[in-house]
SERO-4910 file (N, C-alpha, C, O; in steps of 0.05 Angstrom, whole numbers):
BEGIN
 pado doro    nc1    nc2    nc3   cac1   cac2   cac3    cc1    cc2    cc3    oc1    oc2    oc3
  Met    A   -237  -1364  -1420   -258  -1362  -1400   -266  -1333  -1395   -249  -1316  -1394
  Asn    A   -292  -1328  -1393   -302  -1301  -1389   -309  -1295  -1360   -318  -1273  -1354
  Thr    A   -304  -1314  -1343   -312  -1311  -1315   -298  -1288  -1302   -310  -1272  -1288
  Leu    A   -271  -1286  -1306   -256  -1265  -1292   -263  -1237  -1300   -267  -1220  -1283
  Pro    A   -266  -1231  -1327   -274  -1204  -1334   -301  -1196  -1323   -305  -1174  -1315
  Ile    A   -321  -1215  -1324   -347  -1209  -1313   -346  -1203  -1284   -358  -1184  -1274
  Thr    A   -332  -1220  -1269   -329  -1216  -1240   -315  -1190  -1234   -323  -1175  -1216
  Ser    A   -294  -1184  -1249   -279  -1159  -1245   -297  -1135  -1249   -297  -1116  -1234
  Ser    A   -312  -1135  -1271   -329  -1112  -1277   -352  -1110  -1257   -362  -1088  -1251
  Leu    A   -361  -1133  -1246   -383  -1133  -1227   -375  -1118  -1202   -392  -1104  -1190
  Phe    A   -350  -1121  -1193   -341  -1107  -1169   -327  -1081  -1174   -319  -1067  -1155
  Arg    A   -325  -1073  -1200   -313  -1048  -1206   -333  -1025  -1206   -325  -1002  -1198
  Trp    A   -358  -1030  -1213   -377  -1008  -1215   -385   -996  -1188   -390   -972  -1187
  Pro    A   -386  -1011  -1166   -391   -997  -1140   -370   -977  -1133   -376   -956  -1122
  Ala    A   -344   -984  -1139   -323   -965  -1133   -326   -940  -1149   -321   -918  -1139
  Arg    A   -333   -943  -1175   -337   -919  -1192   -360   -902  -1182   -359   -878  -1181
  Leu    A   -382   -916  -1173   -405   -901  -1162   -397   -886  -1137   -406   -863  -1133
  Ala    A   -382   -899  -1120   -373   -886  -1095   -356   -861  -1102   -358   -841  -1088
  Leu    A   -339   -864  -1122   -322   -841  -1130   -339   -818  -1140   -333   -795  -1133
  Leu    A   -360   -824  -1156   -378   -803  -1165   -392   -789  -1142   -395   -765  -1142
  Leu    A   -401   -805  -1123   -414   -793  -1099   -396   -775  -1084   -404   -754  -1074
  Leu    A   -371   -784  -1081   -351   -768  -1067   -346   -741  -1081   -345   -720  -1068
  Val    A   -343   -742  -1107   -339   -717  -1123   -363   -699  -1120   -360   -675  -1117
  Ala    A   -387   -710  -1120   -411   -693  -1117   -412   -681  -1090   -420   -657  -1087
  Ala    A   -404   -696  -1069   -405   -685  -1042   -385   -662  -1039   -391   -642  -1027
  Leu    A   -361   -666  -1051   -340   -645  -1049   -349   -620  -1064   -343   -598  -1056
  Ser    A   -363   -624  -1087   -372   -601  -1102   -393   -586  -1086   -394   -561  -1087
  Gly    A   -410   -601  -1072   -430   -587  -1055   -417   -571  -1033   -427   -549  -1027
  Cys    A   -396   -582  -1021   -382   -567  -1000   -370   -541  -1011   -371   -520   -998
  Ala    A   -360   -542  -1036   -348   -518  -1048   -370   -497  -1053   -365   -473  -1050
  Ala    A   -394   -506  -1060   -415   -487  -1066   -424   -472  -1041   -433   -450  -1043
  Phe    A   -420   -484  -1017   -428   -471   -992   -404   -460   -977   -405   -457   -952
  Ala    A   -382   -455   -991   -358   -443   -978   -364   -415   -968   -382   -402   -978
  Pro    A   -350   -407   -947   -355   -380   -936   -351   -359   -958   -334   -362   -975
  Pro    A   -367   -337   -957   -365   -317   -978   -338   -302   -976   -327   -298   -955
  Arg    A   -328   -295   -999   -303   -279  -1000   -309   -251   -989   -331   -242   -991
  Pro    A   -289   -238   -977   -293   -211   -967   -300   -192   -990   -287   -192  -1011
  Phe    A   -320   -176   -985   -328   -155  -1005   -311   -130  -1000   -302   -125   -977
  Thr    A   -308   -115  -1020   -293    -89  -1018   -311    -65  -1020   -304    -44  -1010
  Thr    A   -334    -68  -1033   -353    -46  -1035   -381    -55  -1030   -388    -79  -1032
  Glu    A   -399    -36  -1024   -427    -42  -1020   -439    -53  -1046   -456    -71  -1045
  Ala    A   -431    -43  -1069   -441    -52  -1094   -435    -81  -1099   -452    -96  -1109
  Glu    A   -411    -90  -1091   -404   -119  -1093   -422   -136  -1076   -432   -157  -1084
  Ala    A   -427   -127  -1051   -444   -142  -1033   -472   -144  -1043   -484   -166  -1042
  Leu    A   -483   -123  -1054   -510   -123  -1064   -512   -140  -1089   -532   -154  -1093
  Ala    A   -491   -140  -1106   -492   -156  -1130   -491   -186  -1123   -504   -202  -1137
  Ala    A   -477   -193  -1102   -474   -221  -1095   -497   -231  -1078   -506   -254  -1080
  Arg    A   -508   -213  -1061   -528   -222  -1041   -556   -211  -1046   -576   -220  -1034
  Gly    A   -559   -191  -1064   -585   -179  -1067   -590   -158  -1046   -572   -150  -1031
  Glu    A   -615   -150  -1044   -622   -129  -1024   -619   -141   -996   -628   -163   -991
  Pro    A   -608   -125   -977   -605   -135   -950   -632   -137   -936   -652   -123   -943
  Thr    A   -634   -154   -916   -658   -157   -900   -662   -133   -881   -684   -128   -872
  Ala    A   -641   -118   -876   -643    -94   -859   -618    -77   -864   -597    -87   -871
  Arg    A   -621    -51   -858   -598    -33   -858   -597    -19   -831   -617     -8   -822
  Trp    A   -574    -21   -818   -572    -10   -791   -552     14   -791   -528      9   -795
  Pro    A   -562     38   -788   -544     62   -789   -529     64   -762   -539     59   -741
  Asn    A   -504     73   -764   -487     78   -741   -483    108   -737   -487    124   -756
  Glu    A   -476    117   -713   -473    145   -707   -450    158   -723   -451    182   -728
  Asp    A   -430    142   -731   -408    154   -746   -413    157   -776   -395    164   -791
  Gly    A   -437    151   -785   -444    153   -813   -442    127   -828   -450    126   -852
  Ser    A   -430    107   -816   -429     81   -830   -455     66   -827   -473     74   -811
  Thr    A   -458     45   -843   -483     29   -843   -476     -1   -843   -457     -9   -856
  Val    A   -491    -16   -828   -488    -45   -828   -510    -58   -845   -534    -54   -839
  Leu    A   -502    -72   -866   -522    -86   -883   -525   -114   -872   -506   -129   -868
  Glu    A   -550   -122   -868   -557   -148   -857   -567   -166   -879   -586   -159   -893
  Phe    A   -555   -190   -882   -564   -210   -902   -571   -235   -887   -554   -254   -885
  Ala    A   -595   -236   -876   -604   -260   -861   -613   -282   -879   -621   -278   -902
  Thr    A   -612   -307   -869   -620   -330   -884   -641   -347   -870   -647   -369   -879
  Gln    A   -652   -336   -849   -674   -351   -835   -699   -351   -853   -702   -333   -870
  Pro    A   -716   -372   -851   -717   -391   -829   -702   -417   -834   -700   -433   -816
  Tyr    A   -690   -421   -858   -677   -447   -863   -647   -445   -863   -633   -466   -859
  Gly    A   -635   -422   -866   -606   -419   -866   -595   -418   -838   -610   -417   -818
  Thr    A   -569   -418   -836   -556   -418   -809   -535   -396   -807   -518   -397   -790
  Thr    A   -536   -377   -825   -517   -355   -825   -532   -328   -827   -555   -327   -836
  Cys    A   -518   -307   -819   -529   -280   -823   -505   -262   -828   -492   -253   -809
  Leu    A   -500   -256   -853   -477   -240   -860   -482   -211   -854   -503   -200   -863
  Met    A   -464   -198   -839   -466   -170   -834   -442   -156   -848   -419   -165   -845
  Val    A   -448   -135   -863   -427   -121   -878   -429    -91   -870   -449    -78   -876
  Glu    A   -408    -81   -858   -408    -53   -850   -394    -37   -872   -371    -43   -880
  Val    A   -407    -16   -881   -396      2   -902   -395     30   -892   -412     38   -875
  Asp    A   -377     46   -902   -376     74   -895   -394     90   -913   -409     79   -929
  Ala    A   -394    117   -910   -413    134   -925   -408    133   -955   -427    140   -970
  Thr    A   -384    125   -963   -378    124   -992   -383     96  -1004   -380     92  -1028
  Gly    A   -392     77   -987   -397     50   -997   -374     31   -995   -375      9  -1006
  Val    A   -352     39   -982   -329     21   -979   -333      3   -955   -341     12   -933
  Val    A   -328    -23   -958   -332    -42   -937   -310    -39   -915   -286    -39   -921
  Leu    A   -319    -36   -890   -301    -33   -868   -295    -60   -855   -272    -66   -847
  Arg    A   -315    -77   -853   -312   -104   -842   -337   -120   -848   -358   -109   -855
  Gln    A   -335   -146   -845   -359   -164   -848   -356   -187   -829   -333   -196   -823
  Trp    A   -378   -198   -820   -378   -220   -801   -404   -236   -802   -424   -226   -813
  Asp    A   -404   -259   -790   -428   -276   -788   -441   -271   -761   -429   -277   -740
  Ala    A   -464   -260   -761   -478   -253   -735   -486   -278   -720   -491   -276   -696
  Leu    A   -487   -301   -733   -495   -325   -719   -472   -343   -711   -475   -366   -704
  Ala    A   -447   -333   -714   -424   -347   -704   -425   -349   -674   -436   -331   -661
  Ala    A   -412   -369   -663   -414   -374   -634   -404   -350   -618   -416   -343   -597
  Glu    A   -383   -337   -627   -372   -315   -611   -391   -291   -611   -392   -275   -592
  Asn    A   -408   -288   -632   -427   -266   -632   -452   -273   -616   -463   -256   -603
  Leu    A   -460   -299   -616   -483   -307   -599   -476   -302   -570   -494   -296   -554
  Ala    A   -451   -306   -563   -443   -302   -535   -446   -273   -525   -444   -267   -502
  Arg    A   -449   -255   -544   -452   -226   -537   -480   -219   -527   -484   -197   -517
  Val    A   -499   -237   -529   -526   -232   -519   -524   -234   -488   -516   -254   -477
  Lys    A   -533   -212   -475   -531   -210   -446   -558   -205   -434   -576   -193   -446
  Val    A   -561   -213   -409   -585   -207   -394   -589   -177   -392   -570   -162   -387
  Gly    A   -614   -168   -397   -621   -140   -395   -621   -126   -422   -631   -103   -424
  Met    A   -611   -139   -443   -612   -126   -470   -640   -124   -479   -657   -140   -472
  Thr    A   -646   -104   -496   -673   -100   -506   -676   -117   -531   -657   -127   -543
  Gln    A   -701   -119   -540   -707   -134   -564   -694   -121   -589   -684   -135   -606
  Asp    A   -694    -94   -590   -681    -81   -612   -651    -86   -613   -640    -89   -634
  Glu    A   -639    -87   -590   -610    -92   -589   -604   -120   -598   -584   -125   -613
  Val    A   -620   -140   -590   -616   -167   -599   -621   -170   -629   -607   -184   -643
  Arg    A   -642   -158   -638   -649   -159   -667   -626   -148   -684   -620   -159   -705
  Arg    A   -614   -126   -675   -592   -115   -690   -567   -132   -687   -552   -134   -706
  Leu    A   -563   -144   -665   -539   -160   -660   -539   -186   -676   -519   -194   -688
  Leu    A   -563   -200   -677   -564   -227   -689   -578   -228   -716   -577   -248   -730
  Gly    A   -591   -206   -723   -606   -206   -749   -634   -218   -746   -643   -224   -724
  Gln    A   -647   -221   -769   -674   -231   -769   -677   -258   -756   -662   -277   -763
  Tyr    A   -696   -261   -738   -700   -287   -724   -717   -306   -742   -728   -298   -762
  Arg    A   -717   -331   -733   -733   -352   -748   -762   -350   -740   -779   -350   -758
  Ser    A   -768   -350   -714   -796   -350   -705   -797   -338   -677   -777   -335   -663
  Ile    A   -822   -333   -668   -827   -323   -641   -848   -341   -628   -868   -349   -641
  Gln    A   -843   -348   -603   -863   -363   -588   -868   -348   -562   -850   -337   -550
  Arg    A   -893   -349   -553   -901   -335   -528   -912   -356   -508   -928   -373   -516
  Phe    A   -904   -353   -483   -913   -372   -462   -927   -357   -440   -915   -341   -426
  Ala    A   -953   -362   -438   -970   -347   -419   -962   -352   -390   -961   -333   -374
  Asn    A   -955   -377   -383   -949   -383   -355   -924   -369   -345   -924   -358   -323
  Ser    A   -903   -369   -361   -878   -357   -353   -876   -327   -360   -859   -313   -350
  Gly    A   -894   -319   -378   -893   -291   -388   -870   -286   -407   -863   -263   -412
  Glu    A   -858   -308   -417   -835   -305   -435   -843   -303   -464   -863   -315   -473
  Glu    A   -828   -287   -479   -829   -287   -508   -802   -296   -518   -781   -285   -510
  Val    A   -802   -317   -534   -777   -330   -542   -773   -327   -572   -790   -335   -588
  Trp    A   -750   -315   -579   -742   -314   -607   -721   -336   -612   -705   -341   -595
  Asp    A   -722   -348   -636   -702   -369   -642   -690   -365   -669   -702   -353   -687
  Trp    A   -666   -375   -672   -650   -374   -697   -640   -402   -703   -630   -415   -684
  Asn    A   -640   -410   -728   -625   -434   -736   -596   -427   -736   -588   -406   -748
  Val    A   -579   -443   -724   -550   -438   -723   -536   -463   -731   -548   -485   -731
  Pro    A   -510   -462   -738   -495   -486   -746   -496   -508   -725   -494   -502   -701
  Lys    A   -501   -532   -735   -503   -555   -717   -476   -563   -705   -456   -562   -719
  Asp    A   -476   -572   -680   -452   -583   -668   -452   -613   -666   -433   -625   -657
  Tyr    A   -475   -626   -675   -476   -655   -676   -488   -662   -703   -507   -650   -713
  Tyr    A   -476   -683   -716   -485   -690   -743   -512   -703   -744   -525   -703   -764
  Asp    A   -520   -716   -721   -545   -732   -722   -570   -716   -713   -589   -729   -705
  Val    A   -569   -690   -714   -593   -674   -708   -601   -660   -734   -585   -654   -751
  Val    A   -627   -654   -736   -637   -640   -759   -630   -611   -758   -622   -599   -778
  Ala    A   -634   -599   -735   -629   -570   -732   -621   -564   -703   -629   -577   -684
  Leu    A   -605   -543   -701   -597   -532   -675   -608   -503   -674   -603   -488   -693
  Arg    A   -621   -496   -653   -633   -469   -651   -622   -455   -626   -619   -466   -604
  Phe    A   -616   -429   -630   -607   -412   -608   -632   -395   -601   -644   -382   -618
  Asn    A   -639   -396   -575   -663   -383   -565   -656   -360   -546   -639   -363   -529
  Val    A   -670   -338   -550   -667   -315   -531   -694   -311   -518   -715   -307   -532
  His    A   -694   -311   -491   -719   -309   -476   -722   -281   -465   -704   -270   -453
  Phe    A   -745   -269   -470   -750   -241   -461   -774   -242   -441   -793   -257   -444
  Val    A   -772   -224   -422   -795   -218   -405   -796   -187   -404   -776   -174   -397
  Asp    A   -819   -176   -410   -823   -147   -411   -802   -135   -431   -791   -114   -426
  Ser    A   -798   -149   -453   -781   -140   -475   -751   -138   -468   -736   -124   -481
  Lys    A   -743   -151   -446   -715   -151   -438   -705   -180   -436   -720   -198   -428
  Val    A   -680   -185   -443   -669   -212   -443   -666   -221   -414   -656   -207   -396
  Val    A   -677   -246   -408   -674   -258   -382   -655   -282   -383   -643   -289   -363
  Arg    A   -653   -295   -406   -635   -318   -409   -634   -326   -438   -650   -317   -455
  Thr    A   -615   -343   -444   -613   -356   -471   -612   -386   -467   -607   -396   -446
  Ser    A   -618   -400   -489   -618   -429   -488   -613   -440   -516   -614   -425   -535
  Gln    A   -609   -466   -518   -607   -480   -543   -626   -503   -544   -632   -515   -523
  Ser    A   -637   -509   -567   -655   -532   -570   -648   -547   -596   -638   -535   -615
  Tyr    A   -653   -573   -596   -646   -590   -618   -672   -601   -631   -691   -607   -617
  Glu    A   -672   -604   -657   -693   -619   -670   -681   -644   -682   -662   -644   -697
  Tyr    A   -692   -667   -673   -682   -693   -682   -699   -704   -704   -722   -698   -706
  Pro    A   -687   -721   -721   -702   -733   -743   -723   -752   -733   -719   -766   -713
  Arg    A   -746   -751   -746   -768   -769   -739   -773   -788   -763   -756   -805   -769
  Asp    A   -795   -784   -777   -800   -800   -801   -779   -794   -822   -775   -771   -829
  Arg    A   -765   -814   -831   -744   -809   -851   -738   -835   -866   -744   -857   -856
  Trp    A   -725   -832   -889   -715   -855   -903   -685   -851   -906   -675   -829   -907
  Met    A   -671   -873   -908   -642   -872   -911   -633   -888   -935   -645   -908   -942
  Phe    A   -613   -878   -948   -602   -891   -972   -572   -892   -969   -559   -872   -962
  Gly    A   -559   -915   -975   -530   -916   -973   -519   -935   -994   -534   -951  -1006
  Val    A   -494   -932   -999   -480   -949  -1019   -456   -962  -1005   -439   -949   -994
  Gly    A   -455   -989  -1006   -432  -1003   -995   -410  -1005  -1016   -416  -1009  -1040
  Val    A   -386  -1003  -1008   -363  -1004  -1026   -346  -1029  -1020   -338  -1033   -998
  Gly    A   -340  -1045  -1041   -323  -1068  -1038   -338  -1093  -1030   -363  -1093  -1029
  Arg    A   -323  -1113  -1023   -335  -1139  -1015   -330  -1144   -986   -310  -1136   -974
  Gly    A   -349  -1157   -973   -346  -1165   -945   -349  -1141   -927   -365  -1123   -933
  Ser    A   -334  -1140   -905   -336  -1119   -886   -308  -1111   -876   -290  -1128   -879
  Pro    A   -304  -1087   -865   -325  -1067   -860   -334  -1052   -884   -321  -1054   -905
  Tyr    A   -356  -1038   -882   -366  -1022   -904   -372   -994   -893   -375   -990   -869
  Trp    A   -375   -975   -911   -382   -948   -902   -398   -935   -924   -399   -945   -947
  Gly    A   -411   -913   -918   -427   -899   -939   -438   -873   -928   -432   -865   -905
  Met    A   -454   -859   -944   -467   -835   -936   -497   -839   -938   -506   -850   -958
  Gly    A   -512   -830   -919   -541   -833   -920   -554   -806   -923   -543   -786   -914
  Trp    A   -576   -805   -937   -591   -780   -940   -617   -783   -925   -634   -800   -932
  Gly    A   -621   -768   -904   -645   -769   -888   -665   -747   -895   -657   -726   -904
  His    A   -690   -753   -891   -710   -733   -898   -733   -735   -879   -745   -756   -875
  Arg    A   -740   -713   -867   -764   -712   -851   -787   -705   -869   -786   -684   -883
  Trp    A   -808   -721   -869   -830   -716   -887   -842   -688   -882   -845   -679   -859
  Gly    A   -848   -674   -904   -860   -648   -902   -842   -626   -910   -851   -603   -914
  Tyr    A   -816   -632   -914   -797   -611   -923   -806   -601   -951   -813   -618   -967
  Pro    A   -805   -575   -957   -792   -554   -941   -810   -541   -920   -802   -522   -907
  Trp    A   -835   -550   -918   -854   -536   -900   -851   -545   -871   -855   -529   -853
  Gly    A   -843   -570   -866   -843   -579   -839   -817   -592   -830   -816   -603   -808
  Gly    A   -796   -591   -846   -771   -604   -837   -747   -595   -853   -749   -575   -867
  Tyr    A   -725   -609   -850   -700   -602   -862   -686   -627   -873   -689   -648   -861
  Pro    A   -672   -624   -895   -656   -647   -904   -630   -648   -888   -621   -627   -878
  Tyr    A   -618   -671   -886   -593   -672   -871   -577   -696   -881   -588   -716   -890
  Trp    A   -550   -694   -880   -532   -716   -886   -526   -732   -861   -524   -720   -839
  His    A   -524   -758   -864   -518   -775   -841   -498   -796   -849   -505   -814   -864
  Pro    A   -473   -795   -839   -453   -815   -845   -459   -841   -829   -469   -839   -807
  Trp    A   -453   -864   -841   -457   -889   -826   -435   -908   -832   -423   -908   -854
  Trp    A   -429   -924   -813   -409   -945   -815   -420   -971   -805   -439   -971   -790
  Gly    A   -409   -993   -813   -419  -1019   -803   -398  -1041   -806   -377  -1037   -819
  Trp    A   -403  -1063   -793   -385  -1086   -794   -400  -1110   -803   -389  -1132   -805
***
């Protein structure tokens, strides 16, 4: 009888497909792993290209800024001495660095602290000028999380956060096994990307 082999193969291919998807997802995570520490300015430039800004310090050292706005969520800062040796490096958009923005800071101070912003909005009624940055999301079901710095007369008056939620999107998932429960990964897309939106992963479960 050929019934058993056919049935067995019928339910074997979804498991194989799920395994391939898992391997692909893990490979993607590895590709976006945090950068290894650089030891020289030449290494940083070879890996990242030209910096978006160079910030000189009074002691002769320089901070190289590698911003990823408007779509990225990191801003690598690499401090080098006069000979090009790396002294330290950090992510300017990490939570602990965002917390360093204080009321009364100037726009130049904020620009140097956080790196290149994503966009600027001006509000006539409040007199505010708001700079925003894409930062790492703290919820999986949002498209983007933005850190906002509000200025009045070029001085910080407050900070805030805003979320962009998915609107028009399609979802795709693969069920594994027979019956329930099932699980999978969905790929959501806001129409208009890369000009008007962002791609995002969305896990889903069901019974």
